[in-house]
N, C-alpha and C positions, 0 to 999 in steps of 0.2 A: 854432306854430313847430315845425320839424322837429327831431327828436332828433339829437344829435351821436353819431356812431358811428365806431369804429375797427374795421376788418375786415382780417383776414389773407386776402389773395387767393390767394397761393401762397407757398412758402418764400422768405423774404427780400423779400416785397412786401406792403405794407399800403396800405389806402385809408382816408382820413379824410374824413368828410362831415358836413355840418351847420354849426353855428355855433361858432366858437372865441371864447369870452368868459370872464369871471370865473366864471360859473356852471358851465361845462363843463370847464375845464382841470384842476381838481383830480382828478377821477375819471379823466380821460384820462391824466394823468401816472402815476397808479398802474397803470392798465391797460397803458400803454406799458412801464413797468418790468417787469411780468410777462412781456410779450411779448418784451422784450429778453433776459430770463433764458432763456426757452425757445429763442430763436434761438441764443444762445450754446451751449446744450447740444446743439442740432442741428448745430452747426458752421457756421452761417451767418456770413459775414464782412461782408457789405454788406446793408443794409436800405434799400430804396427805398420812400418814402412818397408816395403820390399824393394831392395836395391839390386836384385839379380839382373836387371836389364840395363844397368849402367855400363856404357861402352868404355868410358874413360873418365877419370876424375883427378883433379889436382887439389892443392891446398884450399882453393876457394870452395870446393865441394865439402871438404871437412868443416870449414867455417860455416857453411850453410847448415850442416847437420847439428853443429853446436848451437847455432842461432835458433833453430827450430826447437831444440831442447829448452832453451831459455824462454822462448815464447810459450811453450807448453807449460813449463813450470809456473809462469805468471798466471796461467789459467787453471791451475790445479789439475793438469792433465799429465799423463805419463806417455813417453814415447819408447818404442823398441824398434831398432833397426835390424832387419832380416837380410841375410846374404850380403854382408858388407864386402864390397869389392876389395881385392888384394891391394890395389893402389891406395885406397883410403886407409886400409889397415896399416900399411907401411908408413904412411905419412903420420897417422895418429900415434903409432908406436914410437917413431923417431922424435916426435914432438912431445912425448910423454903425456899424451892426451887419451891414449887408448882406453884406459880404465874409466874414463868419463862417459864413453859411448855405451849405452845399454843395447846389447845385441842378443840375437837369438839365431836359430837355425841358419 
């Protein structure tokens, strides 16, 4: 199984790859919080997170995206999720949470 990885590709742009499940989201939540703190200090207002390299995701992955949104809001930052995987889109739609996720391309 491929390791899950959160990478800063440039200021205000992150890339998430691998598997979003119960085993990976706890460490990703903490890593995201650290990166949000750094972004705030750097004056970044919008963070775009590219999800095109997510291999699979379950409800824990959706919970992570929602948690990051809450963390960002508390820091007066905005998030946008790019290339939301179909698995997360289905879970969010079924859970009536799809409209909460700011998405783009």
